[in-house]
C-alpha positions as CSV (number, residue, x, y, z in Angstrom):
1,M,0.0,0.0,0.0
2,F,2.9,2.4,0.8
3,G,5.9,1.8,-1.5
4,E,7.9,4.8,-0.2
5,L,7.3,3.7,3.4
6,T,9.0,0.4,2.7
7,R,12.0,2.1,1.1
8,A,12.3,4.3,4.3
9,A,13.8,7.2,2.4
10,D,14.8,10.5,4.1
11,R,12.1,12.4,2.2
12,P,9.4,14.4,4.0
13,A,6.3,12.5,4.7
14,L,4.2,14.3,7.4
15,R,4.1,17.7,9.0
16,F,1.7,18.6,11.8
17,G,2.6,22.0,13.2
18,D,6.2,21.9,14.2
19,V,6.5,18.1,14.0
20,D,8.0,16.7,10.8
21,L,8.5,13.0,10.0
22,T,10.5,11.6,7.1
23,Y,9.4,8.4,5.5
24,R,12.2,6.7,7.4
25,Q,10.9,8.1,10.7
26,L,7.3,7.3,9.8
27,A,8.3,3.7,8.9
28,G,9.9,3.3,12.3
29,A,7.0,4.8,14.3
30,A,4.4,2.9,12.3
31,G,6.4,-0.3,12.9
32,A,6.3,0.4,16.6
33,V,2.5,0.8,16.5
34,A,2.2,-2.4,14.4
35,A,4.1,-4.3,17.1
36,Q,1.9,-2.8,19.8
37,I,-1.3,-4.0,18.2
38,K,-0.1,-7.3,16.8
39,G,-2.7,-10.0,16.9
40,K,-5.6,-7.5,17.4
41,E,-8.7,-7.9,15.3
42,R,-9.7,-4.3,15.3
43,V,-8.4,-1.0,16.6
44,A,-10.1,2.3,17.3
45,V,-8.1,5.5,16.9
46,W,-9.1,8.7,18.7
47,A,-8.7,10.8,15.6
48,T,-7.4,14.1,16.7
49,P,-5.8,16.3,14.0
50,T,-2.3,15.3,15.1
51,V,0.7,13.4,13.8
52,Q,-0.1,10.7,16.4
53,T,-3.3,9.9,14.7
54,A,-1.6,9.6,11.3
55,V,1.1,7.3,12.8
56,A,-1.5,5.1,14.5
57,V,-3.5,4.7,11.3
58,I,-0.5,3.9,9.1
59,G,0.8,1.5,11.8
60,A,-2.6,-0.3,11.8
61,L,-2.7,-0.5,8.0
62,V,0.7,-2.0,7.6
63,A,-0.2,-4.5,10.3
64,G,-3.4,-5.4,8.5
65,V,-5.6,-4.4,11.5
66,P,-8.8,-2.5,10.5
67,V,-9.1,1.0,11.9
68,V,-12.2,2.6,13.5
69,P,-11.6,6.4,13.4
70,I,-13.4,8.2,16.3
71,N,-14.4,11.8,16.2
72,P,-12.7,13.3,19.3
73,K,-15.8,15.5,19.9
74,V,-18.2,12.5,19.8
75,G,-21.1,12.6,22.3
76,E,-21.7,10.1,25.0
77,R,-24.5,8.3,23.3
78,E,-22.8,8.1,19.9
79,L,-19.5,6.9,21.4
80,E,-21.3,4.1,23.3
81,H,-22.9,3.0,20.1
82,I,-19.7,3.0,18.0
83,L,-17.7,1.1,20.6
84,S,-20.4,-1.5,21.3
85,D,-21.0,-2.0,17.5
86,S,-17.4,-2.2,16.4
87,S,-16.0,-3.9,19.6
88,P,-12.4,-2.7,19.1
89,D,-9.7,-4.6,21.0
90,V,-7.9,-1.4,21.9
91,I,-8.4,2.3,21.6
92,L,-5.2,4.3,20.6
93,R,-5.0,7.9,21.8
94,E,-2.3,10.5,21.4
95,A,-0.6,9.5,24.6
96,D,-0.3,5.9,23.4
97,I,1.8,6.8,20.3
98,D,5.5,7.6,20.5
99,V,6.4,9.2,17.1
100,T,10.1,8.8,18.0
101,A,9.8,5.1,18.5
102,S,11.2,2.7,15.9
103,A,10.6,-0.9,15.0
104,P,10.7,-2.8,11.7
105,L,7.7,-2.8,9.5
106,P,5.8,-6.2,9.8
107,D,6.2,-8.7,7.0
108,V,2.6,-9.7,6.6
109,D,0.6,-10.8,3.5
110,I,-2.7,-8.9,3.6
111,A,-5.5,-9.6,1.0
112,D,-6.9,-6.7,-1.0
113,T,-10.3,-7.7,0.2
114,A,-9.4,-7.4,3.9
115,P,-11.1,-4.5,5.8
116,A,-8.9,-1.4,6.1
117,F,-11.4,1.0,7.8
118,I,-14.7,1.0,9.5
119,V,-16.0,4.6,9.2
120,Y,-19.3,5.5,11.0
121,T,-21.7,7.5,8.9
122,S,-25.0,9.1,9.7
123,G,-28.1,7.8,8.0
124,T,-31.5,9.5,7.9
125,T,-32.7,7.6,10.9
126,G,-31.2,5.7,13.8
127,P,-27.6,5.6,15.0
128,P,-24.6,5.8,12.6
129,K,-23.7,2.7,10.6
130,G,-20.2,1.3,10.3
131,V,-19.0,1.3,6.7
132,V,-16.5,-1.4,6.2
133,L,-14.0,-0.3,3.5
134,P,-11.6,-2.9,2.1
135,R,-7.9,-2.2,1.2
136,R,-8.9,-2.7,-2.4
137,A,-11.2,0.3,-2.3
138,V,-8.5,2.6,-0.7
139,M,-5.7,1.7,-3.1
140,S,-7.8,1.7,-6.3
141,N,-9.5,4.9,-5.5
142,V,-6.3,6.8,-4.6
143,D,-4.8,5.6,-7.8
144,A,-7.8,6.7,-9.8
145,L,-7.6,10.2,-8.2
146,A,-3.9,10.3,-9.0
147,T,-4.8,9.9,-12.7
148,A,-7.6,12.4,-12.5
149,W,-5.6,15.1,-10.6
150,E,-2.1,14.3,-12.1
151,W,-1.1,13.6,-8.5
152,T,2.6,12.5,-8.2
153,S,5.3,12.0,-5.6
154,E,6.4,15.6,-6.2
155,D,3.1,17.0,-4.8
156,I,2.9,18.5,-1.3
157,L,-0.7,18.5,-0.1
158,V,-2.0,20.9,2.5
159,H,-5.3,20.7,4.4
160,G,-7.0,21.3,7.7
161,L,-9.7,18.6,7.4
162,P,-10.8,16.4,10.4
163,L,-9.2,13.0,10.5
164,F,-12.2,10.9,11.4
165,H,-13.8,10.6,7.9
166,V,-12.8,9.5,4.5
167,H,-12.0,13.0,3.0
168,G,-9.5,14.1,5.6
169,L,-8.0,10.7,6.6
170,I,-8.2,8.4,3.7
171,I,-7.8,10.8,0.8
172,G,-6.0,13.5,2.7
173,I,-3.4,11.4,4.7
174,V,-3.3,7.9,3.2
175,G,-3.5,9.4,-0.3
176,P,-0.3,11.4,-0.4
177,L,1.6,8.7,1.4
178,R,0.5,6.1,-1.1
179,R,1.7,8.5,-3.9
180,G,5.0,8.9,-2.2
181,G,4.5,12.6,-1.7
182,S,4.0,14.5,1.5
183,V,1.2,16.2,3.5
184,R,1.1,19.2,5.8
185,H,-1.8,19.3,8.1
186,L,-2.8,22.7,9.5
187,G,-4.4,21.4,12.7
188,K,-7.3,23.7,12.1
189,F,-8.1,25.4,8.8
190,S,-7.4,29.1,8.4
191,S,-6.9,31.0,5.1
192,E,-3.7,32.5,6.4
193,A,-2.2,29.1,7.2
194,A,-3.2,27.6,3.9
195,A,-1.9,30.6,2.0
196,R,1.4,30.4,3.8
197,E,1.9,26.8,2.7
198,L,0.7,27.4,-0.9
199,G,2.8,30.5,-1.2
200,G,5.8,28.3,-0.4
201,D,6.3,24.8,-1.9
202,A,2.9,23.2,-1.2
203,T,1.1,22.4,-4.5
204,M,-2.4,21.1,-3.6
205,M,-5.1,21.9,-1.1
206,F,-8.2,19.8,-0.1
207,G,-11.1,21.6,1.5
208,V,-14.9,21.7,2.0
209,P,-17.2,24.5,0.8
210,T,-17.2,26.2,4.2
211,M,-13.4,26.6,4.0
212,Y,-13.5,27.9,0.4
213,H,-16.3,30.4,1.3
214,R,-14.0,31.8,4.0
215,L,-11.0,31.7,1.7
216,A,-12.9,33.7,-0.9
217,A,-13.7,36.5,1.6
218,D,-10.1,36.6,2.9
219,A,-8.6,36.5,-0.6
220,E,-10.8,39.5,-1.6
221,A,-9.6,41.4,1.4
222,D,-5.9,40.6,1.2
223,P,-4.2,40.7,-2.2
224,A,-1.0,39.1,-0.8
225,L,-3.0,36.1,0.5
226,A,-4.8,35.9,-2.9
227,Q,-1.5,35.9,-4.7
228,A,-0.1,33.0,-2.5
229,V,-3.2,30.9,-3.1
230,G,-2.9,31.6,-6.8
231,K,0.4,29.7,-6.8
232,A,-1.3,26.3,-6.1
233,R,-1.3,23.6,-8.7
234,L,-4.7,22.3,-7.7
235,L,-7.4,23.2,-5.3
236,V,-10.0,20.5,-4.6
237,S,-13.4,20.9,-3.0
238,G,-15.7,18.2,-1.8
239,S,-18.2,16.8,0.8
240,A,-20.9,19.2,-0.5
241,A,-21.6,21.4,-3.5
242,L,-19.5,24.5,-3.8
243,P,-21.8,27.5,-4.7
244,A,-21.1,29.0,-8.1
245,S,-20.7,32.4,-6.4
246,D,-17.7,31.1,-4.5
247,H,-16.2,29.6,-7.6
248,D,-16.4,33.0,-9.2
249,R,-15.1,34.9,-6.2
250,I,-12.0,32.7,-5.8
251,F,-11.2,32.8,-9.5
252,K,-11.5,36.6,-9.6
253,A,-9.3,37.0,-6.5
254,T,-6.7,34.2,-7.2
255,G,-7.0,33.1,-10.8
256,Q,-7.7,29.6,-9.5
257,R,-10.6,27.5,-10.7
258,I,-11.7,24.9,-8.1
259,V,-11.8,21.2,-8.9
260,E,-14.9,19.5,-7.5
261,R,-15.4,15.8,-6.8
262,Y,-18.2,13.6,-5.5
263,G,-17.9,10.8,-3.0
264,M,-19.4,9.0,0.0
265,S,-18.1,7.0,2.9
266,E,-19.5,3.9,1.2
267,T,-17.7,4.6,-2.1
268,L,-14.8,6.9,-1.5
269,M,-14.6,9.2,-4.6
270,N,-17.0,8.4,-7.5
271,C,-16.4,11.4,-9.8
272,S,-14.0,14.3,-10.3
273,V,-13.3,17.1,-12.6
274,R,-9.9,16.4,-14.1
275,A,-6.9,18.6,-13.5
276,G,-6.6,19.2,-17.2
277,G,-10.3,19.3,-17.9
278,E,-12.9,22.0,-17.9
279,R,-13.6,23.2,-14.3
280,R,-17.3,23.9,-14.6
281,P,-19.2,25.2,-11.6
282,G,-22.1,23.0,-10.5
283,T,-20.5,19.8,-11.8
284,V,-18.4,17.1,-10.3
285,G,-16.9,15.8,-13.6
286,P,-17.2,12.3,-15.0
287,P,-16.6,9.1,-13.0
288,V,-13.0,8.3,-12.1
289,D,-11.2,5.3,-13.6
290,G,-12.7,2.0,-12.5
291,V,-16.1,3.4,-11.4
292,D,-19.3,2.7,-13.3
293,L,-22.1,5.2,-12.8
294,R,-25.6,5.2,-14.0
295,I,-28.7,7.4,-13.4
296,V,-31.9,5.4,-12.8
297,D,-35.6,5.9,-12.1
298,E,-37.4,4.5,-9.0
299,R,-37.6,1.0,-10.6
300,G,-33.8,0.9,-11.4
301,V,-34.3,1.6,-15.1
302,R,-31.4,3.5,-16.6
303,L,-32.3,7.0,-17.8
304,P,-30.8,8.8,-20.8
305,D,-28.4,11.7,-20.3
306,G,-30.2,14.9,-19.3
307,E,-32.9,13.2,-17.2
308,I,-32.9,13.4,-13.4
309,G,-32.7,10.3,-11.4
310,E,-30.8,8.5,-8.6
311,I,-27.1,7.8,-8.9
312,E,-26.0,4.2,-8.7
313,V,-22.4,3.1,-8.8
314,R,-20.3,0.0,-8.9
315,G,-16.6,-0.7,-8.9
316,P,-13.6,-1.7,-6.8
317,N,-14.2,1.5,-4.7
318,L,-17.3,0.1,-3.0
319,F,-17.5,-0.9,0.7
320,L,-18.0,-4.5,1.8
321,E,-20.9,-4.1,4.2
322,Y,-22.5,-2.1,7.0
323,L,-21.0,-3.7,10.1
324,N,-23.6,-6.0,11.8
325,R,-26.3,-4.7,9.5
326,P,-27.0,-7.3,6.8
327,D,-30.5,-5.8,6.3
328,A,-29.1,-2.3,5.6
329,T,-26.4,-3.7,3.4
330,A,-28.9,-5.7,1.2
331,E,-31.2,-2.7,1.0
332,A,-28.3,-0.5,-0.2
333,F,-27.6,-2.6,-3.3
334,R,-29.6,-3.3,-6.5
335,D,-28.1,-6.0,-8.8
336,G,-24.6,-5.2,-7.7
337,W,-25.0,-1.4,-7.9
338,F,-24.8,0.7,-4.8
339,R,-27.8,3.0,-4.4
340,T,-26.4,6.3,-3.3
341,G,-29.6,8.2,-2.5
342,D,-28.2,11.2,-4.4
343,V,-30.1,12.6,-7.3
344,A,-28.3,13.9,-10.4
345,T,-28.3,14.4,-14.1
346,V,-25.5,13.8,-16.7
347,D,-24.5,16.4,-19.3
348,P,-23.8,15.1,-22.9
349,D,-20.1,15.2,-22.3
350,G,-20.4,12.9,-19.2
351,Y,-20.1,15.6,-16.5
352,V,-22.4,14.8,-13.5
353,R,-24.5,17.4,-11.9
354,I,-25.7,16.6,-8.4
355,V,-29.3,17.8,-7.8
356,G,-30.0,16.8,-4.2
357,R,-31.0,13.9,-2.0
358,R,-33.5,11.2,-2.7
359,A,-34.7,11.8,0.8
360,T,-35.2,15.1,2.5
361,D,-33.7,14.1,5.8
362,L,-30.0,14.2,5.1
363,I,-28.4,17.6,5.8
364,K,-25.0,18.7,4.5
365,S,-23.5,21.2,6.9
366,G,-19.9,22.3,7.0
367,G,-18.8,19.4,4.9
368,Y,-20.6,16.8,7.1
369,K,-23.6,14.6,6.2
370,I,-26.0,14.7,9.1
371,G,-29.1,12.6,9.6
372,A,-32.1,14.7,10.8
373,G,-33.7,11.7,12.5
374,E,-30.8,11.2,14.9
375,I,-31.1,14.8,16.1
376,E,-34.9,14.6,16.3
377,N,-34.6,11.5,18.6
378,V,-32.2,13.2,20.9
379,L,-34.4,16.4,21.1
380,L,-37.4,14.3,21.9
381,E,-35.6,13.2,25.1
382,H,-35.6,16.7,26.4
383,P,-38.4,17.1,28.9
384,Q,-39.6,20.4,27.4
385,V,-40.0,19.1,23.9
386,A,-43.3,17.5,22.8
387,E,-42.7,17.3,19.0
388,V,-39.8,18.1,16.8
389,A,-38.7,18.2,13.2
390,V,-35.2,18.9,11.9
391,T,-34.5,20.4,8.5
392,G,-31.6,22.0,6.7
393,E,-31.8,25.4,5.1
394,P,-29.3,27.3,2.9
395,D,-26.3,28.9,4.6
396,D,-23.6,30.9,2.9
397,D,-20.9,29.6,5.2
398,L,-22.0,26.0,6.1
399,G,-23.8,25.1,2.9
400,E,-26.8,24.1,5.1
401,R,-27.6,25.0,8.7
402,I,-29.5,22.7,11.0
403,V,-32.9,24.0,12.0
404,A,-34.9,22.5,14.8
405,W,-38.7,23.1,14.7
406,I,-40.0,22.6,18.3
407,V,-43.5,22.1,19.7
408,P,-43.0,22.8,23.4
409,A,-44.3,20.6,26.2
410,G,-45.6,23.3,28.4
411,D,-43.5,26.4,28.8
412,R,-41.1,27.3,26.0
413,P,-37.6,25.8,26.6
414,D,-34.5,27.9,26.4
415,E,-33.0,27.7,22.9
416,Q,-29.4,27.4,24.0
417,D,-30.3,24.6,26.4
418,L,-31.7,22.6,23.5
419,I,-28.7,23.3,21.4
420,D,-26.3,22.2,24.2
421,H,-28.4,19.1,24.8
422,V,-27.7,17.9,21.2
423,A,-24.1,18.8,21.3
424,R,-23.5,16.9,24.5
425,L,-25.3,13.7,23.4
426,L,-24.1,13.6,19.8
427,T,-21.4,15.9,18.4
428,P,-21.1,19.7,18.2
429,H,-21.4,19.9,14.4
430,K,-24.8,18.2,14.8
431,R,-26.3,20.9,17.0
432,P,-29.1,23.1,15.6
433,R,-27.9,26.5,14.5
434,V,-31.5,27.8,14.6
435,V,-34.5,26.9,16.9
436,R,-38.0,27.8,15.9
437,F,-41.1,27.2,17.9
438,L,-44.5,26.2,16.6
439,D,-47.9,25.3,18.0
440,A,-48.1,22.2,15.8
441,L,-46.1,20.6,13.1
442,P,-47.6,20.4,9.6
443,R,-48.7,16.8,8.7
444,N,-50.3,15.1,5.8
445,D,-53.3,12.8,5.9
446,M,-51.2,9.9,7.1
447,G,-49.9,11.9,10.0
448,K,-46.4,12.3,8.5
449,V,-44.6,15.6,9.1
450,T,-44.4,17.5,5.8
451,K,-41.0,19.1,6.0
452,R,-41.3,20.8,2.7
453,A,-44.1,22.9,4.3
454,L,-41.8,23.9,7.1
455,S,-39.1,25.1,4.7
456,Q,-41.7,27.1,2.8
């Protein structure tokens, strides 16, 4: 999986803040982690944005032990579910990882079909599901992206993405190390920090629309920052659609046209605009190498280009299963095609345009996909909440902000108390940004809440 790691060269591999590791140092530290977890069936990693997280993950991968990344801000209820569902043998935290340690890399034969990651993702209802990603998916997808983005060992990637989901961890850390290049993690994103790297020798940046929205404003206000960002070879945006207005603002300020891609936890990256292709706002480009994509109607019949339907994909990038959920796994596939739940249309030249979700209950906020039902269930546990519906509404910074519509049980509860209640039991990014009170929720003849009426 990591050719440069086995060569243990004295080339830069990782930088987190003031901590730098060469491939030789990373190989030694990863070997020490591999020895530490030898014989384990599964390992959870407390995925803080630190070099220790990266070393722990690489150590587990070279040992052939599947990794369960855990959001360090996870709430009590969600953490309990993830740990009981995945049953890791050990949890690795920052204090458990010595980046100065050194041991030989293990000599193990690991099948491409063996699980590499179990990433927990929110659905529209119920607790998060564990997406089991095989090594095959990771390697084939990174290689396909390398072709699409002309990504080589000479590239230096910079980003400030969290390390507990596929974008920041698999594509953003494992990706550059598989390419034999290097990655510099900002710890926390800021336009100034990104510009400082891109104005130096960094060549690529990964981000989500929230980051690029802030970068657009900062580049407009600071010509020197804009000039530094303009030196990048490639800026990539994903996890949600980047508004056309931000595309235009960044281009006018920096001369850069953003590359968009489309992926999911279950599939890694399905589509991407090519580095040498037309960077057309509102599209995510054609499928990457190895991925088959079709647009189908509700019966699974393929639709012609230009018609709107659900995206289904197949290829080596697909996950193996939802952990402990054979019912959900079976429901997610149709004749070998994964049913993404995303609705799109395809332009005549093969560029895919994402229209929205098949369901209305998945909210994309700040680069995260958030299930409304999970938040609703937690809010209903609050003693002052009688009924609740959660929706997303457009937000210039977040993409969508979470809105909680509350029917009080008696006296009106304090808005901040409701917000804090969700943040404590789930995670902070799942908290409502807006709370609105109603006397009753709109419902149809079957008693189902009509969320479209709320948004109107």
